[in-house]
Backbone bond lengths (Angstrom), bond angles and torsions (degrees), N, CA, C in turn:
res aa  C-N    CA-C-N  psi(-1)  N-CA   C-N-CA  omega(-1)  CA-C   N-CA-C  phi
1 M - - - 1.446 - - 1.516 109.04 -
2 E 1.351 116.58 131.83 1.424 122.48 -175.91 1.566 108.40 -98.01
3 N 1.291 117.46 144.20 1.476 120.46 179.94 1.531 110.88 -120.26
4 L 1.349 115.99 49.22 1.399 120.90 174.18 1.524 108.75 -123.85
5 E 1.296 116.30 162.46 1.470 116.24 178.94 1.491 108.34 -110.74
6 P 1.313 114.79 107.53 1.483 119.97 177.43 1.563 110.35 -72.14
7 T 1.310 116.22 163.03 1.426 119.29 171.80 1.465 112.09 -76.83
8 R 1.327 120.08 166.30 1.482 119.60 175.19 1.504 110.80 -63.86
9 E 1.352 118.78 -34.83 1.431 122.42 178.03 1.521 110.20 -63.33
10 E 1.323 116.06 -41.09 1.511 117.39 176.99 1.498 111.96 -63.34
11 V 1.346 114.92 -43.51 1.515 116.11 177.46 1.506 113.27 -61.96
12 N 1.258 114.99 -41.36 1.508 118.63 -178.27 1.534 108.72 -65.78
13 A 1.335 121.23 -24.53 1.418 123.68 -176.30 1.535 110.99 -92.53
14 L 1.389 120.69 -2.17 1.427 122.21 -178.19 1.433 110.44 -66.60
15 K 1.283 118.03 137.66 1.505 125.00 176.08 1.551 108.39 -96.94
16 G 1.291 118.18 148.34 1.414 122.61 179.63 1.533 115.20 79.58
17 A 1.271 112.95 -159.35 1.524 120.24 -172.97 1.530 108.24 -97.04
18 T 1.329 114.30 135.73 1.448 122.62 179.41 1.498 111.71 -142.04
19 V 1.342 115.53 141.01 1.489 119.70 170.24 1.540 108.50 -112.22
20 L 1.266 116.91 124.11 1.502 120.96 175.86 1.505 102.28 -99.50
21 E 1.323 116.49 126.86 1.475 119.25 -179.67 1.576 103.84 -116.11
22 F 1.323 116.00 111.93 1.419 119.98 176.02 1.520 110.86 -97.89
23 G 1.336 119.61 135.31 1.354 123.59 -179.80 1.461 112.04 -176.91
24 A 1.381 117.23 -165.79 1.457 122.63 178.38 1.482 108.94 -139.27
25 S 1.312 116.63 148.27 1.441 119.93 -176.86 1.541 114.23 -62.60
26 W 1.368 113.91 -27.74 1.485 119.49 -179.17 1.522 116.40 -91.70
27 C 1.357 112.65 -3.03 1.544 119.75 -175.62 1.514 111.07 -73.63
28 G 1.305 114.83 119.27 1.481 120.34 176.44 1.489 113.78 -58.90
29 Y 1.292 120.24 -41.73 1.460 125.22 -179.94 1.483 110.36 -64.52
30 C 1.389 117.55 -38.32 1.438 121.77 176.75 1.517 112.93 -67.06
31 K 1.321 116.63 -38.98 1.413 120.70 178.55 1.553 109.85 -65.77
32 A 1.347 113.82 -45.82 1.461 118.44 179.49 1.542 113.67 -58.36
33 A 1.368 118.43 -33.72 1.409 124.47 -175.27 1.532 112.22 -82.66
34 Q 1.325 121.02 -15.27 1.425 122.40 -173.29 1.514 115.62 -57.09
35 E 1.376 117.52 -41.82 1.428 119.15 179.37 1.448 113.33 -61.09
36 T 1.383 117.70 -45.89 1.433 121.80 179.44 1.573 112.14 -64.03
37 I 1.272 116.25 -41.25 1.456 122.98 -179.45 1.526 108.73 -64.11
38 T 1.294 118.45 -50.25 1.458 121.88 -176.18 1.594 106.60 -66.64
39 S 1.274 118.65 -42.65 1.442 121.04 -178.15 1.496 110.87 -60.70
40 E 1.270 117.19 -49.32 1.517 121.82 -177.69 1.518 111.88 -66.04
41 L 1.374 115.53 -42.88 1.443 119.23 178.00 1.515 112.84 -61.82
42 S 1.297 117.28 -29.74 1.456 120.73 -177.53 1.545 111.25 -63.26
43 H 1.356 117.88 -22.06 1.460 119.52 179.20 1.570 112.17 -83.60
44 F 1.306 113.88 -7.88 1.465 122.29 -179.12 1.511 110.08 -128.71
45 P 1.357 118.79 66.58 1.494 118.13 -174.76 1.472 119.71 -65.08
46 H 1.333 114.89 -15.99 1.515 122.32 179.54 1.493 109.20 -83.03
47 I 1.296 122.77 -10.52 1.465 121.78 -178.47 1.554 109.30 -83.16
48 R 1.272 115.24 125.95 1.494 122.37 176.52 1.524 108.08 -68.03
49 H 1.325 115.69 132.00 1.479 124.32 178.84 1.553 107.89 -118.02
50 I 1.325 117.89 116.69 1.459 121.81 178.94 1.531 106.78 -116.56
51 K 1.321 115.80 115.09 1.440 123.28 -178.59 1.565 106.16 -93.25
52 I 1.309 116.47 123.84 1.482 119.09 -175.12 1.561 109.67 -121.23
53 E 1.297 115.77 116.61 1.475 121.80 172.80 1.513 107.34 -69.52
54 D 1.348 113.38 111.63 1.470 120.60 -173.19 1.529 107.45 -101.02
55 G 1.291 114.54 161.36 1.500 119.37 173.46 1.556 107.87 166.89
56 K 1.340 111.79 -173.22 1.437 120.93 177.13 1.497 112.40 -49.12
57 G 1.361 116.71 131.42 1.430 120.25 174.13 1.524 113.21 79.87
58 R 1.300 118.75 1.66 1.480 120.76 178.69 1.499 111.20 -88.22
59 R 1.385 114.08 111.26 1.501 118.00 -167.11 1.580 111.34 -69.32
60 L 1.293 116.86 -34.56 1.488 117.13 -173.21 1.526 110.95 -64.30
61 G 1.360 114.26 -45.00 1.534 117.70 174.78 1.524 112.76 -59.31
62 R 1.365 116.22 -40.81 1.430 117.02 -177.23 1.541 110.06 -69.40
63 S 1.342 117.50 -36.17 1.456 118.57 -179.77 1.520 111.73 -67.48
64 F 1.333 120.27 -19.09 1.451 124.85 173.05 1.507 112.11 -95.62
65 H 1.316 117.93 -1.12 1.526 124.34 -176.16 1.503 110.06 58.15
66 V 1.341 120.21 45.26 1.385 121.05 176.41 1.509 109.51 -78.03
67 K 1.294 116.93 129.85 1.515 122.15 -179.01 1.483 114.15 -119.18
68 L 1.319 114.63 -30.25 1.508 119.33 -175.55 1.578 105.10 -126.36
69 W 1.298 113.19 153.92 1.495 124.18 178.28 1.464 111.59 -116.54
70 P 1.274 118.73 145.28 1.473 125.84 -7.35 1.560 106.61 -77.12
71 T 1.261 114.46 151.01 1.480 122.49 167.57 1.515 107.56 -120.09
72 L 1.337 115.42 121.48 1.475 119.45 171.47 1.526 110.66 -102.50
73 I 1.223 117.99 127.65 1.448 123.46 177.31 1.513 108.78 -114.11
74 L 1.307 115.23 116.43 1.463 123.24 -176.95 1.521 111.09 -95.73
75 I 1.297 116.20 116.14 1.431 122.46 -169.33 1.590 111.88 -119.46
76 K 1.223 116.45 142.18 1.521 121.83 170.47 1.449 109.88 -126.65
77 D 1.286 120.47 121.77 1.450 128.72 -177.53 1.552 111.14 44.87
78 G 1.338 111.31 48.10 1.471 118.75 175.78 1.479 118.87 82.21
79 V 1.349 116.83 -1.06 1.420 121.73 -177.55 1.551 112.63 -109.79
80 E 1.302 117.42 127.46 1.436 120.40 179.74 1.577 110.30 -68.73
81 L 1.346 116.65 125.63 1.440 120.12 -179.94 1.536 112.00 -113.94
82 K 1.316 116.08 -17.90 1.483 119.38 179.95 1.482 109.56 -164.03
83 R 1.310 114.21 146.76 1.506 120.41 179.45 1.580 108.76 -133.31
84 L 1.280 115.04 132.96 1.477 118.91 173.98 1.569 106.79 -119.83
85 V 1.304 113.31 136.82 1.500 118.31 -175.23 1.546 108.38 -130.46
86 R 1.382 112.67 136.36 1.430 128.62 168.88 1.553 109.27 66.17
87 E 1.292 118.93 -90.64 1.542 118.95 -174.37 1.568 104.33 -82.31
88 I 1.348 115.39 108.38 1.444 119.14 -178.42 1.526 110.30 -87.28
89 D 1.396 116.24 114.86 1.462 120.68 -179.81 1.561 108.04 -89.22
90 A 1.334 119.41 131.69 1.410 120.44 -175.47 1.512 112.90 -64.52
91 A 1.316 118.36 -43.01 1.515 121.64 179.28 1.498 110.40 -61.52
92 E 1.368 115.45 -44.07 1.493 119.51 -179.65 1.527 110.24 -65.51
93 L 1.319 120.73 -38.91 1.374 124.23 178.39 1.495 111.78 -67.28
94 R 1.357 115.53 -43.03 1.516 118.73 175.81 1.509 112.64 -59.70
95 S 1.355 117.84 -41.75 1.479 118.14 178.10 1.477 111.59 -66.16
96 G 1.355 119.19 -37.80 1.382 120.45 175.92 1.523 114.83 -65.61
97 L 1.300 117.77 -39.33 1.458 122.78 176.47 1.510 108.71 -60.97
98 A 1.373 115.90 -48.19 1.435 119.81 178.13 1.529 112.57 -58.33
99 L 1.266 117.29 -37.68 1.450 122.39 177.09 1.514 113.39 -59.74
100 I 1.342 116.07 -47.72 1.434 118.42 -176.98 1.545 109.82 -81.40
101 A 1.302 119.00 -19.63 1.469 120.62 177.56 1.490 113.48 -78.84
102 A 1.352 117.07 -23.37 1.458 120.53 -177.10 1.560 112.76 -62.80
103 D 1.302 116.32 145.15 1.456 119.33 176.26 1.491 115.75 -81.31
């Protein structure tokens, strides 16, 4: 897991499968979702996971119109294919990860 904030251009240029996780360290919903997110991502070790501390004035979150946390944006080759917001359901996350992992 990387803890840097890429630019939107860098995200758009990413090759392969990526999960952008927008949230905040103090967010209760984010903390509650961590076990599910970590568990489901463990089945897809080749998927890049970028955790982004979001908040006021953070450009990347605004460029993706993130309004609630956590927001998971599942991307393949820079294109958003699925988005999960707030209550992260394990089965829905797994199907989304399978979608972006597929060749």
